[in-house]
C-alpha positions as CSV (number, residue, x, y, z in Angstrom):
1,M,-28.0,146.6,68.8
2,T,-31.0,144.7,67.5
3,V,-34.4,144.0,68.9
4,R,-34.9,140.3,68.4
5,P,-38.3,138.6,68.4
6,I,-39.3,136.8,71.6
7,R,-39.8,133.1,71.4
8,Y,-43.1,131.8,72.8
9,L,-44.0,128.7,74.8
10,G,-44.1,125.8,72.4
11,D,-40.8,126.8,70.8
12,P,-38.3,123.9,71.5
13,V,-35.4,126.3,72.3
14,L,-37.2,127.2,75.6
15,R,-37.2,123.6,76.7
16,K,-33.5,122.7,76.1
17,P,-31.0,123.4,78.8
18,A,-28.7,126.1,77.3
19,K,-25.0,125.6,76.6
20,K,-22.4,127.0,78.9
21,V,-20.5,130.0,77.6
22,S,-16.8,129.0,77.3
23,R,-15.4,132.5,76.6
24,V,-16.8,135.9,77.2
25,D,-15.9,137.9,74.1
26,D,-17.3,140.6,71.8
27,S,-19.9,138.2,70.3
28,I,-21.3,137.6,73.8
29,R,-21.3,141.3,74.6
30,R,-23.2,142.0,71.3
31,L,-25.7,139.3,72.4
32,I,-26.1,141.0,75.8
33,A,-26.8,144.3,74.0
34,D,-29.4,142.7,71.8
35,M,-31.0,141.0,74.8
36,T,-31.1,144.3,76.7
37,E,-32.8,146.1,73.8
38,S,-35.2,143.2,73.3
39,M,-36.1,143.1,77.0
40,Y,-36.9,146.8,77.1
41,A,-38.8,146.7,73.8
42,A,-41.0,143.9,75.3
43,H,-41.4,145.8,78.6
44,G,-39.7,143.1,80.6
45,V,-37.4,143.1,83.7
46,G,-35.4,140.1,82.7
47,I,-34.7,138.0,79.6
48,A,-32.7,134.8,78.9
49,A,-30.9,134.1,75.7
50,P,-33.2,131.1,74.8
51,Q,-36.1,133.6,74.8
52,I,-34.6,135.1,71.7
53,G,-33.7,131.8,70.2
54,V,-30.1,131.6,71.4
55,G,-29.2,128.4,73.3
56,L,-26.6,130.0,75.6
57,R,-26.5,130.4,79.4
58,V,-26.8,134.2,79.3
59,V,-29.4,136.4,81.1
60,V,-30.0,140.1,81.4
61,I,-31.8,141.7,84.3
62,G,-33.1,145.3,84.3
63,M,-34.8,146.2,87.6
64,P,-36.9,149.4,87.4
65,D,-34.8,152.5,88.0
66,E,-31.5,150.5,87.9
67,E,-28.9,149.8,85.3
68,P,-29.4,146.5,83.6
69,F,-26.7,143.8,84.1
70,A,-25.8,140.5,82.5
71,L,-25.2,137.1,84.1
72,I,-23.3,134.6,82.1
73,N,-23.5,130.9,83.2
74,P,-25.7,131.8,86.1
75,E,-26.1,129.2,88.8
76,V,-28.3,129.4,92.0
77,I,-25.9,128.4,94.7
78,K,-28.0,129.3,97.7
79,R,-31.7,129.7,98.4
80,S,-33.8,129.9,101.5
81,G,-37.5,130.3,102.5
82,E,-40.6,130.1,100.3
83,R,-43.1,132.6,99.1
84,R,-46.0,132.6,96.7
85,L,-45.8,135.1,93.9
86,D,-47.8,136.1,90.9
87,E,-45.6,135.7,87.9
88,G,-45.6,136.3,84.2
89,C,-43.2,135.8,81.4
90,L,-42.4,137.4,78.0
91,S,-42.6,134.0,76.5
92,V,-46.1,133.4,77.8
93,P,-47.8,136.7,77.0
94,G,-51.3,137.4,78.3
95,Y,-51.0,134.9,81.2
96,R,-50.0,135.0,84.9
97,G,-49.8,132.4,87.6
98,A,-49.0,131.8,91.2
99,V,-45.7,130.1,91.8
100,T,-43.5,129.3,94.8
101,R,-40.2,131.0,94.8
102,S,-37.4,131.4,97.3
103,V,-37.3,134.3,99.7
104,A,-33.5,134.7,99.5
105,V,-31.4,133.8,96.5
106,T,-27.7,133.9,95.7
107,V,-26.5,133.4,92.1
108,K,-22.9,132.9,91.0
109,A,-22.1,133.9,87.4
110,L,-19.7,135.8,85.2
111,D,-20.3,139.4,84.3
112,E,-19.9,140.8,80.7
113,N,-16.1,141.2,81.3
114,G,-15.7,137.5,82.3
115,R,-15.2,138.2,86.0
116,E,-17.0,136.0,88.6
117,V,-19.8,137.8,90.5
118,R,-22.3,136.8,93.1
119,V,-25.7,138.5,93.2
120,K,-27.7,138.2,96.4
121,A,-31.4,139.3,96.8
122,E,-34.0,138.8,99.4
123,G,-37.7,139.2,99.4
124,D,-37.9,141.4,96.3
125,L,-38.4,141.4,92.5
126,L,-34.7,140.8,92.0
127,A,-34.8,137.5,93.9
128,Q,-37.8,136.4,91.9
129,C,-36.1,137.4,88.6
130,L,-32.9,135.6,89.4
131,E,-34.7,132.3,89.9
132,H,-37.0,132.9,86.9
133,E,-34.2,133.7,84.4
134,T,-31.9,130.9,85.7
135,D,-34.9,128.5,85.2
136,H,-34.9,129.7,81.5
137,V,-31.3,128.7,80.9
138,N,-32.1,125.3,82.5
139,G,-35.0,124.7,80.0
140,L,-37.8,125.6,82.5
141,V,-40.6,128.1,82.1
142,Y,-42.6,129.4,85.1
143,V,-45.7,127.4,84.1
144,D,-43.7,124.3,85.0
145,R,-43.8,125.5,88.6
146,L,-47.6,126.0,88.8
147,D,-49.3,123.7,91.3
148,A,-52.1,123.1,88.8
149,K,-52.8,124.1,85.2
150,T,-55.8,126.0,86.6
151,D,-53.4,128.3,88.3
152,L,-52.6,129.9,85.0
153,V,-54.8,132.9,84.5
154,K,-55.5,134.8,81.3
155,V,-55.0,138.6,81.9
156,T,-56.1,141.5,79.8
157,A,-54.1,144.7,79.5
158,P,-55.5,147.6,81.5
159,R,-57.4,150.1,79.4
160,T,-55.6,153.4,79.0
161,A,-56.7,156.8,78.0
162,A,-54.8,156.2,74.7
163,D,-57.0,153.2,74.0
164,A,-60.1,155.3,74.5
165,D,-58.7,157.9,72.1
166,D,-58.1,155.2,69.5
167,E,-61.6,153.9,69.8
168,D,-63.0,157.5,69.4
169,E,-61.0,157.8,66.2
170,E,-62.3,154.5,64.8
171,A,-66.0,155.3,65.5
């Protein structure tokens, strides 16, 4: 498994619709393992293959306190309701923005063994993540869903005790 660098907004791979995976084999499973490692190294809850420079329709989702899982060729087949959410992205570090997402989402995909699966989520982080990551394989980034560019807000990392210790050492 390899931690691969995250691609940032402005990289053309993030704007191209990804190619459908024709066969789930060991190379796809290695990609999934690399994506999982890369997602956790970047402290994310989801990642799409284009975010590490691979133009394939593969996403990995890792909800807090749950085993991560892969979706190959994900497609949102049902959605309902609307809700406004604060969203960020590994490919747009240091920024967040309010976007409209569905309340309930159903995604059809293949799992890492090539079996068809359906994932349903309602009113939670998983529902948001399913739409966010499926957008990535369709060449969309969450900033495309902002009502206005002014809705994108720069954020700073919260100061931690370790930060204060580092500053004390530098002084």
